[in-house]
C-alpha positions in Angstrom: 1.0 9.1 -7.9 4.3 10.2 -6.6 6.9 8.3 -4.6 8.2 10.0 -1.5 10.6 9.2 1.3 8.0 9.7 4.1 4.3 10.2 4.7 2.6 12.8 6.8 0.3 11.9 9.7 -2.9 11.8 7.5 -1.3 9.6 4.9 0.1 7.2 7.6 -3.4 7.1 9.1 -4.9 6.2 5.7 -2.3 3.4 5.2 -2.9 2.1 8.7 -6.7 1.8 8.0 -6.2 0.1 4.6 -6.5 3.1 2.3 -4.1 4.4 -0.4 -2.2 7.4 0.8 -2.3 9.0 -2.7 -5.9 8.4 -4.0 -7.7 7.2 -0.9 -8.9 4.0 -2.6 -8.9 0.7 -0.7 -5.7 -1.4 -0.5 -5.5 -5.2 -0.9 -2.8 -7.3 0.7 0.0 -8.6 -1.4 3.0 -10.8 -0.6 4.5 -10.9 2.9 8.2 -11.2 3.7 9.7 -11.1 7.1 7.8 -8.5 9.2 6.6 -6.5 6.2 3.8 -6.9 3.7 3.1 -5.3 0.4 -0.3 -3.6 -0.2 -1.7 -2.6 -3.6 -4.1 0.2 -4.5 -7.3 -1.1 -6.1 -7.6 2.0 -8.3 -6.2 0.5 -11.5 -7.4 3.4 -13.7 -5.4 6.2 -12.2 -3.1 5.1 -9.3 -1.4 1.7 -9.4 0.4 2.5 -6.1 2.1 -0.1 -4.0 3.2 0.2 -0.4 5.5 -1.9 1.9 4.0 -1.7 5.4 5.1 -3.2 8.7 2.7 -3.4 11.7 3.7 -4.3 15.2 1.4 -4.4 18.3 -1.4 -2.7 16.4 0.9 0.2 15.2 2.1 1.1 11.7 5.9 1.2 12.4 7.2 1.4 8.8 5.7 2.6 5.6 7.4 2.9 2.2 6.1 3.5 -1.3 7.2 0.8 -3.7 6.0 2.6 -6.9 3.6 1.6 -9.5 2.5 -2.1 -9.4 2.0 -3.8 -12.7 -1.4 -5.2 -13.4 0.0 -8.7 -13.7 1.3 -8.5 -10.1 -1.9 -6.9 -8.9 -4.1 -9.7 -10.4 -2.2 -12.4 -8.5 -3.6 -11.0 -5.2 -6.9 -9.4 -6.3 -10.0 -11.5 -5.5 -11.5 -12.9 -8.6 
């Protein structure tokens, strides 16, 4: 996993559809604050990526990598 300032069109499309831009595993929703919400990659073996995403009128208008998400944070939002 690498953190970058921006995502290309394919990576933005993956994020929009709920898939990790790095490993293409599903994302789960995390905490929401204001207009944005964090999403966490379910690939806990290799990836651990987190993203801060903002959607408006059915469009992804902001996407930011937030780095590796700790397992303790991930488990708070993963379905048991």
